[in-house]
Structure formats: structure tokens, C-alpha cells
N, C-alpha and C positions, 0 to 999 in steps of 0.2 A: 504494500500500500504506500503510495507516494506521500510526501509531505503535503498536507492540505494547504491550499492557497491562502486560507484565512490565517494560518499560522505564519506563513512567510510574510504576510502583510504586517504583522506585529513584531516580528523579530528584527533586531538591530545588531549591528556589529558591536561587540563588546569593547573594542579598542577605540573606535572613532564615533560610534553611535549613528552611523549612516545606515541606510536601508540595505538589505541583501536581496539577491535574486537567485533563483534556481538555475544551475548550469543546465545546458541542453540535454546532457546525458543523465540528469537527475542524481548525480553522485555527490554533489556538494552545493553549498550556498556561497555565493561570492559577494563581497562587499562592493557596493556601487561607487564608493569614493576612489577615484583614480590614484590618489596618493597613498591610500591604505592597501587596497587590492588583496586583502586576506581572503582565503578560501577555506571555509569550514566544512569538514567532511560530514557525510550522512552515513551513519552506521546502523544497520538494522532498522531503517526507516526513521531514525531519530537524529536530528541535527546536533552535532557536537560543537556547541558554541563556546569553546574554550580557546583563548588566544594561543596557549601552549600546543594545541592540536592543529592549529591552522597553518597553512602554507601560503606563500606569496606568489601571486600569479599576475604579472603585469600584462596589460593588453597588448 
């Protein structure tokens, strides 16, 4: 079961407080702030919104 759109709407990046968006392959949530660009993994259909678990993905 994918992450519900209602949940994505209320989630924010823990580092910069910007919105996040679902990656096309549904594997992670990416911060929309270009300077931050942290990507938070989704494990077992649960977003892991921990800065320590995030990776950086520049556009």
C-alpha cells in the first residue's frame, strides 16, 4: 500500500521544514527545497523521516 497523498501533504522535511514529494518510483520522499534536497526512504510503506537516514540527491 503506497503512502497516502493526505499524509504526504502534511509531512515536512525535518531539516528545513519544506514540503516533500513522492519520487516517481514510490521508494522515497524528496525535499522540494533545492538547497536541502534530502531524500527520505520509505521502508515497508512507512516514510523514515529521520535526517540520519536521509541521503542527498541534487537535481
